[in-house]
MARTI-330011 format. One record per residue: x, y, z of N, C-alpha, C, O, CB in turn. Coordinates in steps of 0.1 Angstrom, whole numbers, padded with zeros to 4 digits, always signed. Glycine has a CB too. Example, Ala and Ser with C-alpha at 12.3 -4.5 7.8 and 13.67 -1.06 7.14 Angstrom:
+0132-0057+0078+0123-0045+0078+0132-0033+0078+0142-0033+0085+0113-0045+0090+0128-0022+0071+0137-0011+0071+0129+0000+0079+0134+0011+0080+0141-0006+0057
This chain:
+3069-0815+3797+3055-0816+3800+3047-0803+3798+3036-0803+3793+3053-0822+3815+3054-0792+3802+3047-0779+3801+3044-0776+3786+3034-0771+3783+3055-0768+3807+3054-0779+3778+3053-0776+3764+3042-0785+3758+3034-0780+3750+3066-0779+3756+3041-0797+3762+3030-0806+3757+3017-0801+3762+3007-0802+3754+3033-0821+3762+3016-0796+3774+3003-0791+3779+2998-0779+3772+2986-0778+3769+3005-0787+3794+3007-0770+3768+3003-0758+3760+3000-0763+3746+2990-0757+3740+3015-0748+3759+3007-0773+3740+3003-0778+3727+2989-0783+3727+2981-0781+3718+3013-0788+3723+2986-0791+3737+2972-0797+3739+2962-0786+3739+2951-0787+3733+2971-0806+3751+2965-0775+3747+2955-0764+3748+2953-0757+3735+2942-0753+3731+2960-0754+3759+2964-0755+3728+2964-0748+3715+2956-0756+3705+2948-0751+3697+2978-0746+3710+2958-0769+3705+2950-0778+3696+2935-0778+3699+2927-0777+3690+2955-0793+3696+2932-0777+3712+2918-0777+3715+2912-0763+3711+2900-0763+3707+2916-0779+3731+2920-0752+3712+2915-0739+3708+2912-0739+3694+2902-0733+3689+2925-0728+3712+2921-0745+3685+2918-0745+3671+2906-0753+3668+2898-0749+3659+2930-0751+3664+2904-0764+3674+2892-0772+3672+2879-0765+3676+2869-0767+3670+2893-0785+3680+2880-0757+3686+2868-0749+3691+2866-0736+3684+2856-0729+3685+2870-0746+3706+2876-0732+3675+2875-0720+3668+2877-0707+3676+2871-0697+3673+2862-0719+3661+2885-0708+3686+2888-0697+3695+2903-0694+3696+2911-0703+3692+2881-0698+3709+2907-0683+3702+2920-0680+3705+2922-0678+3720+2913-0671+3726+2925-0667+3697+2932-0684+3726+2934-0682+3740+2943-0669+3742+2953-0667+3735+2941-0694+3746+2939-0661+3752+2947-0650+3755+2947-0648+3771+2936-0649+3777+2941-0637+3748+2958-0644+3777+2958-0640+3791+2951-0627+3793+2952-0618+3784+2973-0639+3796+2943-0626+3803+2935-0614+3806+2943-0605+3816+2941-0606+3828+2921-0618+3812+2952-0597+3811+2961-0590+3819+2958-0575+3822+2962-0569+3832+2975-0590+3813+2949-0569+3813+2947-0555+3813+2934-0551+3821+2926-0560+3823+2946-0550+3799+2933-0539+3824+2922-0534+3832+2909-0536+3824+2899-0540+3830+2923-0519+3835+2909-0534+3811+2897-0536+3803+2893-0551+3802+2881-0554+3799+2899-0530+3789+2902-0559+3805+2899-0574+3805+2889-0577+3817+2882-0587+3816+2912-0582+3806+2890-0569+3827+2881-0572+3838+2866-0570+3834+2857-0577+3838+2884-0562+3850+2864-0560+3825+2850-0558+3820+2846-0570+3811+2834-0573+3810+2850-0545+3812+2856-0575+3803+2852-0587+3795+2848-0599+3804+2838-0606+3801+2865-0591+3787+2855-0601+3815+2852-0611+3824+2838-0609+3830+2830-0618+3831+2862-0612+3836+2835-0597+3835+2823-0594+3841+2811-0595+3831+2800-0599+3835+2823-0579+3846+2813-0592+3818+2803-0594+3808+2799-0609+3807+2787-0612+3807+2807-0589+3795+2809-0618+3806+2806-0632+3805+2800-0637+3818+2791-0646+3818+2819-0640+3801+2805-0632+3829+2800-0637+3842+2785-0633+3844+2777-0642+3848+2808-0630+3853+2781-0621+3840+2767-0617+3842+2758-0625+3832+2746-0627+3835+2765-0602+3840+2763-0628+3820+2755-0636+3811+2753-0651+3815+2743-0657+3812+2761-0636+3797+2763-0655+3823+2763-0669+3828+2754-0671+3840+2747-0680+3842+2777-0674+3830+2756-0662+3850+2749-0662+3863+2742-0649+3865+2747-0640+3873+2759-0665+3874+2730-0646+3858+2723-0634+3860+2720-0631+3875+2715-0640+3882+2710-0634+3852+2723-0619+3879+2720-0616+3893+2732-0619+3902+2731-0617+3914+2708-0623+3898+2743-0625+3897+2754-0628+3905+2760-0615+3912+2760-0605+3906+2765-0635+3897+2764-0617+3924+2771-0606+3931+2783-0602+3923+2792-0610+3921+2774-0609+3946+2784-0589+3919+2795-0585+3911+2809-0586+3918+2810-0583+3929+2794-0571+3906+2818-0591+3910+2832-0592+3915+2839-0579+3912+2839-0574+3901+2840-0604+3909+2845-0573+3922+2851-0560+3920+2862-0560+3909+2870-0570+3909+2858-0554+3933+2862-0550+3900+2872-0550+3890+2886-0550+3895+2895-0556+3889+2869-0537+3881+2888-0543+3906+2901-0542+3912+2906-0555+3917+2918-0558+3917+2902-0532+3923+2897-0564+3921+2901-0578+3925+2905-0586+3913+2915-0593+3914+2889-0585+3932+2898-0584+3902+2902-0592+3890+2916-0587+3885+2924-0595+3881+2892-0590+3879+2918-0574+3886+2931-0568+3882+2942-0574+3892+2953-0577+3888+2931-0553+3882+2939-0574+3905+2948-0579+3915+2952-0593+3912+2964-0597+3915+2943-0577+3929+2943-0602+3908+2946-0615+3905+2957-0616+3894+2967-0623+3896+2934-0623+3900+2955-0608+3884+2965-0608+3873+2979-0603+3878+2989-0608+3874+2960-0600+3861+2978-0592+3886+2990-0586+3891+2998-0595+3900+3010-0594+3901+2987-0573+3899+2991-0605+3907+2998-0614+3916+3002-0627+3910+3006-0636+3917+2988-0617+3928+3001-0628+3896+3005-0640+3889+2994-0650+3887+2997-0660+3881+3016-0646+3897+2982-0647+3892+2971-0656+3890+2963-0651+3878+2951-0646+3879+2962-0656+3903+2969-0652+3866+2963-0645+3854+2951-0653+3849+2953-0665+3845+2974-0644+3843+2939-0647+3848+2928-0654+3841+2931-0656+3826+2939-0648+3821+2915-0646+3843+2925-0666+3820+2926-0667+3806+2912-0666+3800+2902-0669+3805+2932-0681+3803+2913-0660+3787+2900-0658+3780+2900-0666+3767+2911-0668+3761+2898-0643+3777+2889-0669+3762+2887-0675+3749+2881-0664+3740+2870-0659+3744+2878-0688+3749+2887-0661+3729+2883-0650+3720+2879-0655+3707+2885-0664+3701+2894-0640+3719+2868-0649+3702+2864-0650+3688+2866-0636+3682+2858-0628+3684+2849-0655+3686+2877-0635+3675+2881-0621+3670+2884-0613+3682+2893-0617+3690+2869-0615+3662+2878-0602+3684+2880-0593+3695+2870-0595+3707+2870-0588+3717+2880-0579+3691+2861-0605+3705+2851-0607+3715+2855-0619+3724+2858-0630+3720+2837-0611+3708+2855-0616+3737+2857-0626+3747+2844-0634+3749+2834-0628+3752+2862-0620+3761+2845-0647+3747+2833-0655+3748+2833-0665+3760+2824-0672+3763+2830-0663+3736+2845-0665+3767+2846-0673+3779+2858-0670+3787+2867-0663+3781+2846-0688+3775+2859-0674+3799+2871-0671+3807+2872-0682+3818+2862-0689+3821+2870-0657+3814+2884-0684+3823+2886-0692+3835+2895-0684+3845+2905-0678+3840+2893-0706+3831+2892-0684+3857+2901-0677+3867+2902-0685+3880+2893-0693+3884+2895-0663+3870+2913-0684+3886+2916-0690+3899+2928-0684+3905+2933-0674+3901+2918-0705+3897+2933-0691+3915+2945-0686+3922+2952-0697+3929+2947-0708+3931+2942-0675+3932+2965-0695+3932+2973-0705+3939+2968-0706+3954+2967-0696+3961+2988-0702+3939+2965-0719+3958+2960-0721+3971+2971-0730+3979+2979-0736+3973+2947-0728+3971+2969-0730+3992+2978-0737+4000+2970-0747+4009+2961-0743+4016+2987-0728+4009+2974-0760+4009+2968-0770+4017+2979-0774+4028+2990-0777+4024+2964-0782+4009+2975-0774+4041+2985-0777+4051+2992-0790+4049+3003-0792+4054+2978-0777+4065+2985-0800+4043+2990-0813+4041+2996-0815+4028+3007-0822+4026+2980-0824+4044+2990-0810+4017+2993-0813+4004+3002-0802+3997+3006-0804+3986+2981-0816+3995+3003-0791+4003+3011-0780+3997+3003-0772+3987+2991-0770+3989+3023-0786+3991+3009-0768+3976+3003-0759+3967+2994-0766+3957+2996-0777+3953+3014-0751+3959+2983-0759+3954+2975-0763+3943+2969-0750+3937+2970-0739+3943+2963-0773+3948+2963-0751+3925+2955-0740+3920+2940-0742+3923+2935-0752+3920+2957-0739+3904+2934-0732+3929+2920-0732+3932+2913-0725+3920+2915-0713+3918+2916-0725+3945+2905-0733+3912+2898-0728+3901+2885-0723+3905+2876-0731+3909+2897-0738+3889+2882-0710+3905+2870-0705+3911+2859-0703+3901+2847-0706+3904+2873-0691+3918+2862-0700+3889+2851-0697+3879+2856-0702+3865+2867-0699+3861+2847-0683+3879+2847-0708+3858+2848-0711+3844+2835-0708+3838+2824-0713+3842+2852-0726+3841+2835-0699+3828+2822-0695+3822+2824-0693+3807+2834-0688+3802+2816-0683+3828+2813-0697+3799+2813-0695+3785+2799-0689+3781+2789-0693+3787+2815-0708+3777+2798-0679+3772+2786-0673+3769+2776-0684+3765+2779-0694+3758+2787-0663+3757+2763-0683+3769+2753-0694+3767+2752-0699+3753+2751-0711+3750+2740-0689+3771+2753-0690+3743+2752-0694+3729+2765-0699+3723+2765-0703+3711+2747-0683+3721+2775-0700+3731+2788-0706+3726+2792-0718+3733+2804-0723+3732+2799-0695+3727+2784-0724+3741+2787-0736+3749+2786-0748+3740+2781-0748+3728+2777-0738+3761+2791-0760+3745+2790-0773+3738+2798-0773+3726+2795-0781+3717+2776-0776+3736+2809-0765+3724+2817-0765+3713+2832-0767+3716+2841-0765+3708+2815-0752+3705+2835-0771+3729+2848-0773+3733+2855-0761+3739+2867-0762+3742+2856-0778+3721+2848-0750+3741+2855-0738+3746+2858-0740+3761+2869-0736+3765+2845-0726+3744+2849-0745+3769+2852-0748+3783+2864-0757+3784+2873-0755+3793+2840-0753+3790+2865-0768+3776+2876-0777+3777+2889-0770+3773+2899-0773+3780+2873-0789+3767+2889-0761+3763+2900-0754+3759+2905-0745+3771+2917-0745+3774+2898-0745+3747+2896-0739+3778+2900-0730+3789+2906-0738+3801+2916-0734+3807+2888-0722+3794+2901-0750+3803+2906-0758+3814+2920-0763+3810+2929-0764+3819+2897-0770+3817+2922-0766+3798+2936-0771+3794+2946-0759+3795+2957-0762+3798+2935-0776+3779+2941-0747+3792+2950-0735+3794+2954-0734+3808+2965-0731+3812+2944-0723+3788+2944-0735+3817+2946-0734+3831+2956-0745+3836+2964-0743+3844+2933-0735+3839+2954-0757+3831+2963-0768+3834+2978-0765+3830+2987-0766+3838+2959-0781+3827+2979-0760+3818+2993-0756+3813+2999-0745+3821+3011-0746+3824+2992-0752+3798+2991-0735+3825+2996-0724+3833+3000-0729+3847+3011-0725+3851+2985-0713+3834+2993-0738+3853+2996-0743+3866+3009-0751+3865+3018-0750+3874+2985-0752+3871+3010-0760+3855+3022-0768+3854+3035-0759+3852+3045-0761+3857+3021-0778+3842+3033-0748+3844+3043-0738+3842+3048-0732+3855+3060-0728+3856+3039-0728+3832+3039-0731+3864+3042-0724+3877+3046-0735+3888+3049-0731+3899+3030-0717+3883+3048-0747+3883+3052-0758+3893+3041-0763+3901+3044-0769+3912+3063-0752+3901+3029-0761+3897+3017-0766+3905+3012-0779+3898+3010-0779+3886+3006-0756+3907+3009-0790+3905+3006-0802+3899+2991-0806+3901+2987-0817+3897+3015-0813+3904+2983-0798+3907+2969-0801+3910+2960-0789+3909+2964-0778+3914+2968-0808+3923+2948-0790+3903+2938-0780+3904+2926-0785+3911+2922-0797+3909+2934-0775+3889+2920-0777+3919+2908-0780+3927+2897-0770+3924+2900-0758+3921+2911-0781+3942+2885-0775+3924+2873-0766+3923+2861-0773+3928+2861-0785+3931+2871-0761+3908+2850-0765+3929+2837-0771+3934+2827-0771+3923+2828-0762+3914+2832-0763+3946+2817-0780+3924+2806-0779+3915+2794-0786+3921+2795-0794+3930+2809-0786+3901+2782-0783+3917+2770-0789+3922+2768-0803+3916+2768-0805+3904+2757-0780+3917+2768-0813+3925+2768-0827+3920+2755-0830+3913+2755-0841+3906+2769-0836+3932+2744-0822+3913+2732-0825+3906+2733-0820+3891+2723-0823+3884+2721-0819+3913+2743-0813+3887+2744-0809+3874+2752-0819+3866+2764-0819+3866+2751-0794+3873+2745-0828+3859+2751-0840+3852+2761-0836+3842+2771-0842+3840+2740-0848+3846+2758-0825+3834+2767-0822+3823+2781-0817+3829+2791-0820+3823+2762-0810+3815+2781-0811+3841+2794-0807+3847+2801-0819+3853+2813-0820+3852+2791-0797+3858+2793-0829+3858+2799-0841+3863+2806-0848+3852+2817-0853+3854+2788-0850+3869+2799-0850+3841+2806-0857+3829+2818-0849+3825+2829-0856+3822+2796-0858+3818+2818-0836+3824+2829-0828+3820+2841-0830+3829+2852-0832+3825+2825-0813+3818+2838-0828+3842+2848-0828+3852+2855-0842+3854+2867-0843+3855+2843-0823+3865+2846-0852+3856+2851-0866+3860+2855-0874+3848+2864-0883+3848+2841-0873+3868+2847-0873+3837+2850-0881+3825+2860-0875+3815+2870-0880+3812+2837-0885+3818+2856-0863+3811+2864-0857+3800+2878-0852+3806+2888-0854+3799+2857-0845+3794+2878-0846+3817+2890-0841+3823+2898-0852+3831+2910-0852+3831+2888-0829+3832+2890-0861+3837+2896-0871+3845+2899-0867+3859+2908-0873+3866+2909-0876+3839+2892-0857+3864+2893-0853+3878+2886-0863+3887+2878-0872+3882+2888-0839+3881+2888-0862+3900+2881-0871+3910+2875-0861+3920+2880-0851+3923+2890-0881+3916+2864-0866+3926+2857-0858+3937+2858-0866+3950+2853-0877+3951+2842-0855+3933+2865-0860+3960+2867-0867+3972+2862-0859+3985+2865-0863+3996+2882-0870+3974+2855-0848+3982+2849-0841+3994+2835-0836+3990+2833-0832+3978+2858-0830+3998+2826-0835+3999+2813-0830+3997+2808-0822+4009+2810-0826+4020+2803-0842+3994+2802-0811+4006+2797-0802+4017+2783-0798+4013+2780-0794+4002+2806-0790+4019+2774-0800+4023+2760-0794+4021+2761-0779+4024+2767-0774+4033+2750-0801+4031+2754-0772+4015+2753-0757+4016+2767-0751+4018+2769-0742+4026+2744-0754+4028+2776-0754+4009+2790-0750+4010+2791-0735+4010+2799-0729+4017+2798-0756+3998+2783-0728+4001+2785-0714+4000+2773-0706+4007+2773-0694+4006+2785-0710+3985+2764-0713+4013+2753-0707+4019+2743-0702+4008+2743-0707+3997+2757-0695+4027+2734-0693+4011+2724-0688+4001+2731-0680+3990+2740-0671+3993+2714-0679+4008+2728-0683+3978+2734-0676+3966+2723-0669+3959+2711-0673+3959+2741-0687+3957+2727-0657+3953+2717-0648+3948+2715-0648+3933+2705-0642+3928+2721-0634+3953+2723-0655+3926+2722-0655+3911+2710-0664+3908+2705-0672+3915+2734-0660+3905+2705-0662+3895+2693-0669+3891+2694-0684+3890+2685-0691+3891+2688-0663+3878+2707-0688+3887+2709-0703+3886+2708-0710+3899+2703-0721+3900+2723-0705+3880+2713-0703+3910+2713-0710+3923+2703-0704+3933+2702-0710+3944+2727-0708+3929+2696-0694+3930+2686-0688+3939+2676-0698+3945+2670-0705+3937+2679-0676+3933+2675-0699+3958+2666-0708+3964+2671-0722+3966+2664-0730+3972+2654-0708+3957+2683-0725+3961+2689-0738+3962+2698-0740+3974+2705-0730+3978+2696-0742+3949+2698-0751+3980+2709-0754+3990+2722-0756+3982+2722-0765+3973+2706-0767+3999+2732-0749+3985+2744-0749+3977+2753-0761+3980+2765-0759+3985+2752-0736+3978+2748-0773+3978+2757-0785+3980+2768-0785+3969+2765-0782+3958+2748-0798+3979+2780-0789+3973+2791-0789+3964+2800-0800+3966+2804-0804+3977+2798-0775+3965+2804-0807+3955+2816-0815+3954+2828-0807+3954+2828-0796+3948+2815-0825+3942+2839-0811+3959+2853-0806+3956+2860-0816+3948+2861-0828+3952+2860-0802+3969+2865-0812+3936+2872-0821+3928+2887-0818+3928+2891-0806+3931+2867-0821+3913+2895-0828+3925+2910-0827+3924+2914-0832+3910+2910-0843+3907+2917-0834+3936+2921-0824+3903+2926-0828+3890+2941-0829+3890+2948-0819+3891+2921-0817+3879+2946-0841+3889+2960-0843+3888+2965-0840+3875+2962-0846+3865+2964-0858+3892+2974-0829+3874+2978-0823+3861+2988-0831+3853+2989-0829+3841+2982-0810+3863+2996-0839+3860+3007-0846+3853+3001-0859+3846+3008-0865+3838+3018-0851+3863+2989-0862+3849+2982-0873+3842+2976-0867+3829+2970-0856+3829+2971-0880+3851+2976-0875+3818+2969-0870+3806+2954-0869+3808+2948-0878+3814+2972-0881+3794+2948-0858+3804+2934-0856+3806+2926-0868+3800+2929-0872+3789+2929-0843+3801+2915-0872+3807+2907-0883+3801+2901-0891+3812+2905-0891+3823+2915-0891+3791+2892-0900+3808+2885-0908+3818+2893-0919+3824+2904-0923+3819+2872-0915+3812+2889-0924+3836+2895-0935+3843+2886-0947+3842+2874-0946+3841+2898-0931+3858+2893-0959+3841+2885-0971+3841+2884-0976+3855+2893-0982+3861+2892-0982+3832+2871-0974+3861+2869-0978+3874+2860-0990+3876+2857-0994+3887+2863-0966+3882+2857-0997+3865+2850-1010+3866+2835-1009+3869+2829-0998+3869+2857-1018+3876+2829-1020+3872+2815-1021+3874+2812-1018+3889+2821-1018+3897+2810-1036+3872+2799-1014+3892+2796-1010+3905+2781-1013+3908+2773-1014+3898+2798-0995+3907+2777-1015+3920+2763-1017+3924+2757-1004+3927+2764-0994+3931+2762-1027+3937+2744-1003+3926+2737-0990+3928+2735-0986+3943+2730-0994+3950+2724-0990+3921+2739-0974+3946+2736-0969+3960+2724-0959+3959+2717-0957+3969+2748-0962+3966+2721-0954+3947+2710-0945+3945+2707-0946+3930+2715-0943+3922+2712-0931+3950+2694-0950+3927+2691-0950+3913+2678-0943+3910+2670-0939+3919+2689-0965+3909+2676-0940+3898+2664-0932+3893+2652-0942+3894+2652-0953+3888+2666-0927+3879+2641-0937+3900+2629-0945+3901+2617-0938+3894+2610-0931+3901+2625-0949+3916+2617-0939+3881+2606-0932+3873+2607-0917+3875+2596-0911+3878+2593-0938+3877+2619-0912+3875+2620-0897+3876+2623-0892+3890+2626-0880+3892+2609-0890+3871+2621-0901+3900+2623-0897+3914+2634-0905+3920+2637-0916+3914+2610-0900+3923+2641-0901+3930+2652-0909+3935+2647-0921+3943+2637-0920+3950+2660-0900+3945+2653-0932+3941+2649-0944+3948+2655-0944+3962+2660-0934+3967+2654-0957+3941+2654-0955+3969+2659-0956+3983+2674-0956+3982+2680-0961+3974+2654-0969+3990+2680-0949+3992+2695-0949+3993+2699-0961+4000+2695-0965+4011+2699-0936+4001+2709-0968+3993+2714-0980+3999+2729-0978+4003+2736-0971+3995+2713-0992+3989+2733-0983+4014+2747-0981+4018+2755-0989+4009+2752-1000+4005+2748-0986+4033+2767-0984+4005+2776-0991+3996+2781-1004+4003+2786-1003+4014+2788-0982+3991+2780-1015+3996+2784-1028+4002+2795-1035+3995+2799-1045+3999+2772-1037+4002+2800-1028+3984+2811-1034+3976+2822-1024+3975+2823-1015+3983+2806-1039+3962+2831-1027+3966+2843-1018+3964+2840-1006+3955+2848-0997+3953+2855-1025+3959+2827-1006+3949+2823-0995+3940+2808-0993+3941+2801-1003+3945+2828-0998+3926+2804-0981+3938+2789-0978+3939+2786-0968+3928+2794-0959+3925+2786-0974+3953+2773-0969+3924+2767-0959+3915+2757-0950+3922+2749-0955+3930+2760-0966+3903+2758-0937+3919+2749-0928+3925+2743-0920+3913+2750-0912+3907+2755-0918+3935+2730-0922+3911+2723-0916+3899+2719-0901+3903+2716-0898+3915+2711-0924+3895+2719-0893+3893+2713-0879+3894+2705-0876+3882+2706-0883+3872+2725-0868+3895+2696-0867+3882+2688-0864+3870+2697-0860+3858+2707-0854+3860+2678-0853+3873+2692-0863+3846+2699-0859+3834+2699-0844+3832+2709-0838+3827+2694-0866+3822+2688-0838+3837+2687-0823+3836+2680-0818+3848+2668-0816+3849+2679-0819+3823+2688-0815+3858+2683-0811+3871+2675-0798+3870+2665-0796+3877+2694-0810+3882+2680-0789+3862+2673-0776+3861+2659-0777+3855+2650-0770+3860+2681-0766+3851+2657-0787+3846+2644-0790+3841+2635-0796+3852+2623-0792+3853+2645-0799+3829+2641-0805+3860+2633-0811+3870+2629-0800+3880+2617-0800+3885+2641-0822+3878+2638-0792+3884+2635-0781+3894+2624-0772+3889+2616-0768+3897+2648-0773+3896+2624-0769+3876+2614-0760+3870+2600-0767+3870+2590-0760+3873+2618-0755+3856+2600-0780+3866+2588-0787+3865+2582-0792+3878+2569-0792+3879+2590-0798+3855+2590-0796+3887+2585-0802+3899+2595-0799+3911+2604-0807+3913+2583-0817+3897+2594-0788+3918+2603-0785+3928+2603-0795+3940+2614-0797+3946+2599-0771+3935+2592-0802+3942+2592-0812+3952+2601-0824+3949+2609-0829+3957+2578-0818+3955+2601-0828+3936+2610-0839+3931+2624-0834+3931+2633-0842+3935+2606-0843+3917+2627-0822+3928+2640-0816+3928+2646-0816+3942+2657-0820+3944+2641-0802+3922+2638-0813+3952+2642-0813+3966+2645-0827+3971+2654-0829+3978+2631-0806+3975+2637-0836+3966+2639-0850+3970+2653-0855+3964+2660-0862+3971+2628-0860+3965+2656-0851+3952+2669-0855+3946+2680-0848+3954+2691-0854+3956+2669-0851+3931+2678-0836+3958+2689-0829+3965+2692-0836+3978+2704-0838+3981+2684-0814+3969+2682-0840+3985+2684-0847+3998+2690-0861+3996+2699-0866+4003+2672-0847+4006+2684-0869+3987+2688-0883+3985+2702-0884+3980+2710-0892+3984+2678-0890+3975+2706-0875+3970+2719-0875+3965+2729-0872+3975+2740-0878+3976+2720-0866+3953+2726-0862+3984+2736-0858+3994+2738-0870+4004+2749-0873+4008+2730-0846+4002+2727-0877+4007+2728-0888+4016+2736-0899+4010+2745-0905+4017+2714-0894+4020+2734-0902+3997+2741-0913+3991+2756-0909+3989+2765-0918+3991+2735-0916+3977+2759-0897+3985+2773-0893+3984+2780-0894+3997+2792-0898+3997+2774-0878+3978+2774-0889+4007+2780-0889+4021+2783-0904+4025+2793-0907+4031+2771-0882+4031+2774-0913+4022+2776-0927+4025+2788-0933+4018+2795-0940+4024+2763-0935+4022+2789-0929+4005+2800-0935+3998+2814-0929+4003+2823-0936+4004+2799-0931+3983+2814-0916+4005+2826-0910+4010+2830-0916+4024+2842-0918+4027+2825-0895+4011+2820-0918+4033+2823-0923+4046+2828-0937+4045+2836-0942+4053+2810-0923+4054+2824-0945+4034+2830-0958+4032+2843-0958+4026+2849-0969+4023+2820-0966+4023+2849-0947+4024+2863-0946+4019+2864-0945+4004+2874-0947+3998+2871-0958+4023+2852-0943+3997+2852-0942+3983+2853-0927+3978+2851-0918+3986+2839-0948+3977+2857-0926+3965+2857-0913+3959+2850-0914+3946+2849-0925+3940+2872-0908+3957+2844-0903+3941+2838-0903+3928+2849-0902+3917+2855-0891+3916+2827-0891+3926+2851-0912+3909+2862-0913+3900+2857-0914+3885+2866-0915+3876+2871-0924+3903+2844-0913+3883+2839-0914+3869+2825-0910+3869+2818-0909+3879+2841-0928+3864+2820-0907+3857+2805-0904+3855+2801-0911+3843+2806-0909+3832+2803-0889+3854+2791-0920+3844+2785-0927+3833+2773-0920+3827+2763-0919+3833+2781-0942+3838+2775-0914+3815+2765-0906+3809+2752-0915+3806+2741-0910+3806+2770-0899+3797+2754-0927+3802+2743-0936+3798+2733-0937+3809+2721-0937+3806+2748-0950+3793+2738-0939+3821+2728-0940+3833+2728-0928+3841+2720-0927+3851+2733-0952+3841+2735-0917+3837+2735-0904+3845+2739-0907+3860+2732-0904+3869+2722-0897+3844+2750-0914+3861+2754-0919+3875+2769-0916+3877+2778-0918+3869+2751-0934+3876+2772-0912+3890+2785-0911+3894+2790-0926+3897+2783-0934+3902+2787-0903+3907+2803-0928+3894+2809-0941+3897+2819-0939+3909+2829-0932+3907+2816-0947+3885+2815-0944+3920+2824-0943+3932+2832-0956+3933+2828-0967+3930+2816-0941+3945+2845-0954+3938+2853-0966+3940+2863-0963+3952+2865-0951+3955+2862-0969+3928+2867-0973+3959+2877-0971+3969+2889-0964+3963+2894-0967+3952+2881-0985+3976+2895-0955+3971+2906-0947+3966+2918-0956+3961+2924-0952+3951+2911-0938+3976+2920-0967+3967+2931-0976+3964+2929-0983+3950+2938-0988+3944+2934-0986+3974+2916-0983+3946+2912-0990+3933+2912-0980+3921+2910-0985+3910+2899-0997+3935+2914-0967+3924+2912-0958+3913+2926-0956+3906+2936-0953+3913+2908-0944+3919+2926-0959+3893+2939-0958+3886+2945-0943+3887+2937-0934+3887+2937-0961+3871+2958-0942+3887+2964-0929+3888+2963-0922+3875+2968-0910+3874+2979-0931+3891
């Protein structure tokens, strides 16, 4: 399985026109910081010695290179869950803004998957803002992860330009690595929150075994054009997500056509 995982990552790298390399050296920390600052302007800087310590401790970040230029990276570390044991916590994935949407992020996640499997770890977890639809599609549809935890204001106030002034609501996703990456068939669902002419509609409690929760197709654009509407989406989506999770559902898919999460009872979600 490990060999197949690395093969899949290598094929994705060729398709994206990049080369995967482990970021082991001190100068690699500067490469990471360059991509990080371009992705999240104003982000609190991560100490170079911490990035070096991750590599020294076996938590080696991976970079995507175009020639000698690093255009993306992924980093994380091995975490411990009292009930589930070991997993990899994936803390950051970033690609230079002008190199996105070409499969580089997917390549980096596949490299992280192969690395984790090589270390005997069968699950990767990370957080993301549920209102960012492109990340939802990437995480739940393309990779086949599921989201089973949600926290309002998970990180508190954040200082980078992307998150400044936002409540840092976050999904936690779990990616089962022994499963082939890709979407899950979770079937039809009734709407728990839908788009009402650009604004969130009324939140309905989930009444079936599956539910849809809509989010804006481009939340950043909504936030820029109409902060009041963006705030309404922030609150309504949090309420709908919490209602679905309380009902025993998990987010197991994302429908790009309707820009909606597909929630289903855990027992109904294919492995």
